MIDOSE-1310 file (N, C-alpha, C; in nm, 2 decimals, decimal comma, always signed):
residues 180
makg	-0,08/-3,69/-2,06/-0,16/-3,72/-1,93/-0,23/-3,59/-1,91; -0,18/-3,46/-1,91/-0,23/-3,36/-1,90/-0,29/-3,28/-1,99; -0,31/-3,34/-2,12/-0,36/-3,30/-2,23/-0,54/-3,31/-2,22; -0,58/-3,20/-2,23/-0,73/-3,18/-2,18/-0,78/-3,15/-2,04
lyek	-0,66/-3,18/-1,95/-0,73/-3,17/-1,82/-0,78/-3,02/-1,79; -0,74/-2,92/-1,85/-0,80/-2,82/-1,84/-0,95/-2,80/-1,85; -1,00/-2,89/-1,93/-1,15/-2,89/-1,98/-1,23/-2,92/-1,87; -1,16/-3,01/-1,78/-1,26/-3,05/-1,65/-1,27/-2,90/-1,55
wlek	-1,16/-2,84/-1,57/-1,18/-2,72/-1,47/-1,23/-2,59/-1,52; -1,28/-2,63/-1,65/-1,36/-2,53/-1,69/-1,52/-2,52/-1,65; -1,55/-2,63/-1,59/-1,67/-2,68/-1,54/-1,70/-2,58/-1,41; -1,85/-2,53/-1,41/-1,87/-2,43/-1,30/-1,86/-2,47/-1,16
dnll	-1,86/-2,59/-1,14/-1,84/-2,64/-1,00/-1,69/-2,62/-0,96; -1,60/-2,67/-1,09/-1,45/-2,67/-1,04/-1,40/-2,52/-1,04; -1,47/-2,43/-1,15/-1,40/-2,29/-1,14/-1,47/-2,21/-0,99; -1,57/-2,28/-0,94/-1,60/-2,23/-0,81/-1,49/-2,27/-0,72
llqg	-1,44/-2,39/-0,71/-1,33/-2,47/-0,63/-1,22/-2,35/-0,63; -1,17/-2,34/-0,77/-1,08/-2,25/-0,78/-1,07/-2,12/-0,71; -1,17/-2,05/-0,73/-1,20/-1,94/-0,68/-1,21/-1,93/-0,54; -1,26/-2,05/-0,47/-1,25/-2,07/-0,32/-1,14/-2,11/-0,25
wrrd	-1,03/-2,17/-0,35/-0,87/-2,20/-0,29/-0,83/-2,05/-0,29; -0,85/-2,01/-0,38/-0,77/-1,85/-0,41/-0,83/-1,75/-0,29; -0,95/-1,76/-0,27/-1,02/-1,69/-0,17/-0,97/-1,74/-0,03; -0,96/-1,85/+0,00/-0,89/-1,91/+0,14/-0,74/-1,88/+0,14
gldm	-0,69/-1,80/+0,05/-0,56/-1,77/+0,06/-0,46/-1,85/+0,02; -0,47/-1,95/-0,05/-0,39/-2,05/-0,13/-0,31/-1,98/-0,24; -0,18/-2,01/-0,26/-0,10/-1,93/-0,37/-0,12/-2,02/-0,49; -0,08/-1,97/-0,60/-0,07/-2,05/-0,72/+0,00/-2,20/-0,72
aqia	+0,10/-2,22/-0,67/+0,17/-2,32/-0,63/+0,08/-2,44/-0,56; +0,03/-2,39/-0,47/-0,06/-2,49/-0,39/-0,21/-2,50/-0,47; -0,26/-2,42/-0,56/-0,37/-2,47/-0,62/-0,32/-2,56/-0,71; -0,21/-2,54/-0,80/-0,14/-2,63/-0,89/-0,13/-2,77/-0,84
knig	-0,08/-2,79/-0,73/-0,05/-2,92/-0,65/-0,18/-2,97/-0,62; -0,29/-2,90/-0,59/-0,44/-2,95/-0,56/-0,49/-3,01/-0,68; -0,44/-2,97/-0,81/-0,50/-3,00/-0,93/-0,42/-3,12/-0,97; -0,30/-3,11/-0,94/-0,18/-3,24/-0,98/-0,13/-3,17/-1,12
ikrq	-0,09/-3,06/-1,11/-0,02/-2,97/-1,24/+0,10/-2,91/-1,20; +0,18/-2,86/-1,27/+0,27/-2,79/-1,21/+0,25/-2,64/-1,22; +0,29/-2,54/-1,14/+0,23/-2,41/-1,13/+0,25/-2,35/-1,24; +0,37/-2,35/-1,34/+0,37/-2,30/-1,47/+0,25/-2,34/-1,56
tlyr	+0,19/-2,45/-1,56/+0,10/-2,49/-1,63/-0,06/-2,42/-1,57; -0,05/-2,40/-1,46/-0,18/-2,31/-1,39/-0,20/-2,18/-1,47; -0,05/-2,12/-1,47/-0,03/-1,96/-1,53/-0,08/-1,99/-1,67; -0,05/-2,09/-1,75/-0,09/-2,10/-1,89/-0,22/-2,12/-1,90
waea	-0,29/-2,21/-1,82/-0,43/-2,23/-1,82/-0,50/-2,10/-1,79; -0,45/-1,98/-1,69/-0,50/-1,88/-1,67/-0,50/-1,79/-1,78; -0,40/-1,80/-1,85/-0,39/-1,70/-1,95/-0,45/-1,74/-2,08; -0,47/-1,88/-2,12/-0,53/-1,93/-2,22/-0,68/-1,95/-2,22
hkpi	-0,73/-1,97/-2,12/-0,88/-2,00/-2,07/-0,91/-1,88/-1,97; -1,00/-1,80/-2,02/-1,05/-1,68/-1,95/-1,13/-1,73/-1,83; -1,20/-1,81/-1,83/-1,30/-1,84/-1,70/-1,19/-1,89/-1,60; -1,09/-1,96/-1,63/-1,00/-2,00/-1,51/-0,92/-1,87/-1,46
gdal	-0,88/-1,80/-1,54/-0,82/-1,69/-1,52/-0,88/-1,61/-1,43; -1,02/-1,57/-1,46/-1,12/-1,47/-1,37/-1,15/-1,55/-1,25; -1,18/-1,68/-1,26/-1,20/-1,74/-1,12/-1,08/-1,73/-1,03; -0,93/-1,74/-1,08/-0,84/-1,72/-0,98/-0,83/-1,58/-0,93
kkga	-0,86/-1,48/-1,04/-0,85/-1,33/-1,00/-0,94/-1,31/-0,91; -1,08/-1,36/-0,93/-1,19/-1,30/-0,86/-1,18/-1,35/-0,70; -1,14/-1,47/-0,69/-1,10/-1,53/-0,56/-0,98/-1,44/-0,49; -0,88/-1,40/-0,55/-0,78/-1,34/-0,49/-0,83/-1,20/-0,43
evch	-0,91/-1,14/-0,50/-0,95/-1,01/-0,49/-1,04/-1,02/-0,36; -1,12/-1,12/-0,37/-1,19/-1,12/-0,22/-1,10/-1,15/-0,11; -1,00/-1,20/-0,13/-0,93/-1,26/-0,02/-0,84/-1,12/+0,00; -0,82/-1,05/-0,09/-0,73/-0,92/-0,07/-0,80/-0,80/+0,00
ieve	-0,93/-0,80/-0,02/-1,02/-0,71/+0,04/-1,05/-0,73/+0,19; -1,07/-0,87/+0,21/-1,10/-0,92/+0,35/-0,96/-0,89/+0,43; -0,82/-0,92/+0,38/-0,71/-0,87/+0,46/-0,69/-0,73/+0,45; -0,75/-0,64/+0,37/-0,76/-0,52/+0,37/-0,86/-0,45/+0,51
naly	-0,96/-0,50/+0,51/-1,07/-0,46/+0,59/-1,01/-0,51/+0,73; -0,94/-0,64/+0,77/-0,88/-0,69/+0,88/-0,77/-0,56/+0,94; -0,69/-0,54/+0,82/-0,57/-0,43/+0,87/-0,63/-0,32/+0,92; -0,74/-0,25/+0,84/-0,80/-0,15/+0,88/-0,89/-0,16/+1,04
ksai	-0,95/-0,25/+1,06/-1,03/-0,30/+1,17/-0,91/-0,30/+1,30; -0,79/-0,36/+1,25/-0,70/-0,37/+1,36/-0,62/-0,23/+1,39; -0,61/-0,16/+1,29/-0,56/-0,02/+1,29/-0,63/+0,08/+1,37; -0,76/+0,05/+1,38/-0,87/+0,16/+1,45/-0,90/+0,11/+1,60
gydv	-0,90/-0,04/+1,62/-0,94/-0,08/+1,72/-1,08/-0,12/+1,71; -1,13/-0,23/+1,77/-1,28/-0,28/+1,76/-1,34/-0,33/+1,93; -1,46/-0,34/+1,91/-1,51/-0,44/+2,02/-1,56/-0,55/+1,98; -1,55/-0,64/+2,09/-1,58/-0,80/+2,05/-1,67/-0,84/+2,17
tete	-1,76/-0,90/+2,13/-1,85/-0,98/+2,26/-1,81/-1,12/+2,25; -1,77/-1,15/+2,38/-1,71/-1,28/+2,43/-1,82/-1,36/+2,53; -1,87/-1,46/+2,49/-1,96/-1,55/+2,56/-1,89/-1,66/+2,65; -1,92/-1,65/+2,78/-1,86/-1,75/+2,85/-1,99/-1,83/+2,90
qtev	-1,97/-1,98/+2,89/-2,08/-2,07/+2,94/-2,01/-2,16/+3,05; -2,11/-2,18/+3,16/-2,06/-2,23/+3,30/-2,18/-2,34/+3,31; -2,17/-2,47/+3,34/-2,26/-2,56/+3,38/-2,25/-2,60/+3,52; -2,34/-2,59/+3,60/-2,35/-2,64/+3,71/-2,43/-2,73/+3,74
tspd	-2,39/-2,85/+3,82/-2,46/-2,98/+3,82/-2,49/-2,97/+3,98; -2,64/-2,98/+4,02/-2,67/-2,97/+4,15/-2,62/-3,10/+4,20; -2,67/-3,14/+4,34/-2,67/-3,28/+4,42/-2,79/-3,34/+4,38; -2,88/-3,28/+4,34/-3,01/-3,37/+4,29/-3,02/-3,40/+4,14
gftt	-2,88/-3,38/+4,08/-2,87/-3,42/+3,95/-2,92/-3,31/+3,80; -2,95/-3,21/+3,86/-3,02/-3,10/+3,76/-2,90/-3,02/+3,74; -2,85/-3,00/+3,56/-2,75/-2,92/+3,54/-2,81/-2,76/+3,48; -2,74/-2,68/+3,54/-2,79/-2,54/+3,51/-2,69/-2,49/+3,43
itkr	-2,71/-2,43/+3,31/-2,63/-2,36/+3,22/-2,64/-2,25/+3,24; -2,50/-2,17/+3,27/-2,52/-2,01/+3,24/-2,44/-1,95/+3,14; -2,50/-1,87/+3,10/-2,43/-1,80/+2,96/-2,39/-1,64/+3,03; -2,29/-1,60/+3,00/-2,26/-1,45/+3,02/-2,19/-1,40/+2,94
arrr	-2,24/-1,29/+2,85/-2,18/-1,22/+2,75/-2,12/-1,11/+2,79; -1,98/-1,07/+2,72/-1,89/-0,96/+2,80/-1,86/-0,90/+2,67; -1,88/-0,76/+2,67/-1,76/-0,67/+2,55/-1,66/-0,65/+2,61; -1,58/-0,65/+2,50/-1,43/-0,62/+2,53/-1,36/-0,54/+2,43
hipp	-1,30/-0,45/+2,45/-1,22/-0,35/+2,33/-1,10/-0,41/+2,32; -1,08/-0,41/+2,18/-0,94/-0,45/+2,14/-0,90/-0,33/+2,10; -0,78/-0,27/+2,17/-0,71/-0,14/+2,14/-0,65/-0,14/+1,99; -0,63/-0,03/+1,92/-0,58/-0,01/+1,79/-0,42/-0,07/+1,80
nlga	-0,37/-0,11/+1,69/-0,25/-0,18/+1,67/-0,15/-0,09/+1,61; -0,05/-0,06/+1,68/+0,05/+0,04/+1,63/+0,10/-0,01/+1,53; +0,15/-0,13/+1,49/+0,22/-0,19/+1,37/+0,09/-0,15/+1,27; -0,02/-0,19/+1,27/-0,11/-0,20/+1,17/-0,12/-0,02/+1,11
icfi	-0,12/+0,06/+1,23/-0,16/+0,23/+1,20/+0,00/+0,24/+1,12; +0,08/+0,18/+1,16/+0,21/+0,26/+1,10/+0,21/+0,23/+0,92; +0,16/+0,07/+0,93/+0,18/+0,05/+0,80/+0,09/+0,10/+0,70; -0,04/+0,13/+0,74/-0,14/+0,21/+0,66/-0,08/+0,35/+0,64
lknr	-0,04/+0,43/+0,74/+0,01/+0,56/+0,71/+0,12/+0,59/+0,62; +0,23/+0,49/+0,65/+0,34/+0,48/+0,56/+0,31/+0,45/+0,39; +0,20/+0,35/+0,38/+0,17/+0,32/+0,25/+0,08/+0,40/+0,18; -0,02/+0,47/+0,27/-0,12/+0,57/+0,20/-0,07/+0,70/+0,19
mpdk	-0,01/+0,74/+0,29/+0,05/+0,89/+0,29/+0,20/+0,90/+0,29; +0,26/+0,82/+0,23/+0,41/+0,83/+0,22/+0,48/+0,95/+0,22; +0,44/+1,05/+0,16/+0,52/+1,18/+0,16/+0,51/+1,27/+0,32; +0,41/+1,20/+0,42/+0,40/+1,25/+0,55/+0,46/+1,16/+0,62
wrdr	+0,45/+1,00/+0,61/+0,48/+0,95/+0,71/+0,59/+0,84/+0,66; +0,70/+0,90/+0,57/+0,82/+0,81/+0,55/+0,89/+0,79/+0,64; +0,98/+0,70/+0,69/+1,06/+0,66/+0,79/+1,17/+0,75/+0,77; +1,22/+0,79/+0,62/+1,33/+0,88/+0,61/+1,29/+0,98/+0,53
pevv	+1,22/+1,09/+0,58/+1,18/+1,23/+0,50/+1,28/+1,26/+0,39; +1,25/+1,30/+0,27/+1,37/+1,35/+0,17/+1,41/+1,50/+0,24; +1,52/+1,51/+0,23/+1,58/+1,64/+0,28/+1,62/+1,72/+0,17; +1,56/+1,84/+0,12/+1,61/+1,91/+0,05/+1,74/+1,99/+0,07
dnsa	+1,83/+1,97/-0,03/+1,96/+2,05/+0,00/+1,98/+2,18/-0,07; +2,00/+2,27/-0,04/+1,97/+2,40/-0,09/+2,13/+2,47/-0,09; +2,21/+2,38/-0,06/+2,35/+2,41/-0,04/+2,40/+2,47/-0,19; +2,37/+2,41/-0,26/+2,42/+2,44/-0,42/+2,33/+2,59/-0,45
vdvl	+2,23/+2,59/-0,43/+2,16/+2,73/-0,46/+2,22/+2,85/-0,37; +2,26/+2,83/-0,26/+2,31/+2,92/-0,18/+2,45/+2,95/-0,23; +2,53/+2,86/-0,27/+2,66/+2,90/-0,32/+2,65/+3,00/-0,46; +2,56/+2,93/-0,54/+2,54/+3,01/-0,65/+2,48/+3,15/-0,64
teil	+2,39/+3,17/-0,55/+2,37/+3,29/-0,51/+2,46/+3,40/-0,47; +2,54/+3,32/-0,39/+2,68/+3,41/-0,35/+2,75/+3,46/-0,44; +2,76/+3,36/-0,54/+2,85/+3,41/-0,67/+2,80/+3,50/-0,74; +2,66/+3,51/-0,75/+2,60/+3,59/-0,84/+2,59/+3,73/-0,80
nttr	+2,57/+3,72/-0,65/+2,60/+3,86/-0,57/+2,71/+3,92/-0,57; +2,83/+3,83/-0,56/+2,97/+3,88/-0,58/+3,01/+3,93/-0,72; +2,96/+3,85/-0,80/+3,00/+3,92/-0,95/+2,89/+4,04/-0,99; +2,80/+4,05/-0,92/+2,71/+4,18/-0,95/+2,79/+4,29/-0,90
aqav	+2,85/+4,28/-0,77/+2,90/+4,38/-0,70/+3,02/+4,42/-0,75; +3,10/+4,29/-0,80/+3,21/+4,34/-0,89/+3,20/+4,42/-1,02; +3,10/+4,39/-1,09/+3,03/+4,45/-1,18/+3,01/+4,60/-1,18; +2,93/+4,65/-1,06/+2,88/+4,76/-1,04/+3,02/+4,84/-0,98
eafg	+3,11/+4,79/-0,94/+3,21/+4,85/-0,91/+3,30/+4,90/-1,02; +3,30/+4,81/-1,11/+3,37/+4,82/-1,21/+3,32/+4,91/-1,34; +3,21/+4,88/-1,37/+3,15/+4,97/-1,46/+3,03/+5,07/-1,44; +3,00/+5,05/-1,29/+2,90/+5,19/-1,26/+2,76/+5,10/-1,27
ekda	+2,66/+5,16/-1,19/+2,56/+5,10/-1,18/+2,46/+5,07/-1,30; +2,44/+5,18/-1,38/+2,39/+5,17/-1,51/+2,43/+5,05/-1,61; +2,56/+5,04/-1,63/+2,61/+4,95/-1,72/+2,60/+4,81/-1,64; +2,61/+4,80/-1,53/+2,60/+4,65/-1,48/+2,47/+4,61/-1,47
endg	+2,37/+4,69/-1,46/+2,21/+4,68/-1,46/+2,17/+4,67/-1,61; +2,27/+4,67/-1,70/+2,22/+4,67/-1,83/+2,10/+4,75/-1,88; +2,14/+4,88/-1,85/+2,01/+4,97/-1,85/+1,89/+4,95/-1,79; +1,88/+4,88/-1,68/+1,78/+4,85/-1,58/+1,70/+4,72/-1,65
vqpe	+1,75/+4,67/-1,78/+1,67/+4,54/-1,82/+1,78/+4,45/-1,83; +1,73/+4,30/-1,76/+1,83/+4,20/-1,74/+1,72/+4,08/-1,83; +1,80/+4,02/-1,89/+1,74/+3,92/-1,97/+1,71/+3,78/-1,87; +1,57/+3,74/-1,89/+1,54/+3,62/-1,81/+1,62/+3,51/-1,81
adgv	+1,64/+3,43/-1,72/+1,73/+3,30/-1,72/+1,67/+3,24/-1,63; +1,69/+3,08/-1,64/+1,64/+2,99/-1,56/+1,69/+3,03/-1,40; +1,60/+3,04/-1,30/+1,65/+3,06/-1,17/+1,64/+3,20/-1,14; +1,63/+3,32/-1,23/+1,66/+3,44/-1,19/+1,55/+3,52/-1,24
hseg	+1,46/+3,59/-1,15/+1,38/+3,68/-1,18/+1,41/+3,80/-1,25; +1,34/+3,87/-1,31/+1,33/+4,00/-1,40/+1,41/+4,10/-1,32; +1,39/+4,11/-1,18/+1,44/+4,20/-1,10/+1,59/+4,20/-1,06; +1,65/+4,07/-1,13/+1,79/+4,02/-1,11/+1,78/+3,95/-0,95
epqv	+1,71/+3,92/-0,90/+1,74/+3,85/-0,76/+1,71/+3,68/-0,81; +1,81/+3,63/-0,73/+1,77/+3,47/-0,77/+1,68/+3,41/-0,73; +1,61/+3,29/-0,78/+1,51/+3,23/-0,71/+1,55/+3,13/-0,60; +1,49/+3,14/-0,50/+1,51/+3,05/-0,40/+1,42/+2,93/-0,36
């Protein structure tokens, strides 16, 4: 029954319909149901037939861009113009229609602001910022300083300093001070 059905959906009008459904926000399961096939079949068609895959992708991209724009607009706030229409009928039967336009400001949405900041700048706006634990470095610095002091005490300054030259190691400057 489904054999060759995809050919119908390769026609220009049907590709536009697929794209429109996707742009309107339908997911793949809903589109498959509209066509009368299973979701997995639609995925196979999209892979096997480039025009079908492109139409679905292009429609989804438009939808995503519209949603992103709406989210941004909601985050920064915007102005709307509302039109109010009233009809008044006089006793002599004449109807007067009055239209009144009014501008109204929609304030920024805090949820949208948080969402954008957390996703676009996660290092700065993360819910739980990473805390760098320097306790291990502090312990190692203390051990190094204690060992050095013991070496100076036991062997004298010149021997402890290795004739003033210390080999470089990870985490230690050539002057012998640990990096922090």
